[in-house]
C-alpha angles and dihedrals in degrees: 000000000000121000104268097179120119135190109232106189092315094322113113113217120192088224136357098254116109133165117249117241115263095025102074100043109214093320103257095092089063098044094108094040106046128042099229092200089066093060130085092221143328123230113208129219116275121289122206132176089258136045114258127202093196129216128327119269142296087059102160136045131180112234135178107290097007147339140300118219136178101172091153097226094286110194146145099250127241098287095055092038092057099044113023112098093234094059130038096356088056094043090056088064099053121104098232140063118283125215116192116211113213132192144165146176094240137021093261090060092061091047092051095051093044091049092050092050091046088058092053105028099151109130095012116115097180145341121243112208114214105209095170089090121110115252103229091197091059099049096273100298110151116253089227098058096062118061094212094051092044091052092046092056093048093046091050093049091044089056091050100050144030092207116114112268130222116187115206108215127215118236091213094096134087100223109040092174091064091055092046090053093046096055094041091051088050092056110277112147093205141351136232126203154224120022120190122292123235112259143153140214129192130205100228094202096055093026088223130123112267092233126048093234088060092225130040144167119290116221135164137063095330088067098053103090090049091047094048090052093049093046090051092051094044093048089053092049100053138034097221126096118278127212106207123204143155123113099357108160105139138041088251090058090052093049089051091057092047091052089050090059107274117140091198134017128222121215118201130144093030089066090067091060097042125355088197089073089084095066092040089056091051091050092043093055089052091050091050091052092050091048091053096043095248119152095194136029087230088073091071100041106117091354097133111135111231 
């Protein structure tokens, strides 16, 4: 076997495969389906200062090349996350790194969650900051589509915690490198991208949108070429590790992201079809390295020939 371990901003992962936030719940639902010790890390569903019931149903729809979702960031809130046995107490028992995704509707929400997790950091390897959320104080514009707002969120979270920070970038921008630079300059230790892209599907018989929220986030294989391009551009723009994601469903997909410059690769929508895909991707990366005579996965990170 090749050496699959990677250094993600000072965090050693046994391999570069991580779960994407929002697709793996808080881990416990997959305990009997996925050997956690085979994964590089798991990223849990978003945590806010408050509990959220999410959007009305239907909240998901299968579409050509992927899935639409408008879950609405349903979650238990920070109090329940920290203390209920199915959340942080459980996550402290798993044999892999844990990244906690955080979000809010205003800057103070991010600060509150980060501060609470800073006070009880056991079992948390890093925080992932979701900046695709709408800032209610600024008329609903997403934090992640304005470089100044994106940097402000990261700087505020950086001041509230010593935990390593991952900032999850929105794809809904024209110059992803500018946003990568902005959040890194503000204190992010690494970046992850991409999040879902806004999309819509209509049932032509009922003439109604297929999800109650009308529009939702598109994920799945259709997103991959866009994601690979953005990961490549972001990795060229900054010197910190990048977690690439968007449509990964095979080992070949994961290798493509690594070649584009990702240090780790997030798997999301594919888990819904078959949770076993996670381990197959790990094994497939190893097989690729052996086939190409590589002793370490680090030999192929950013190794695309252009």
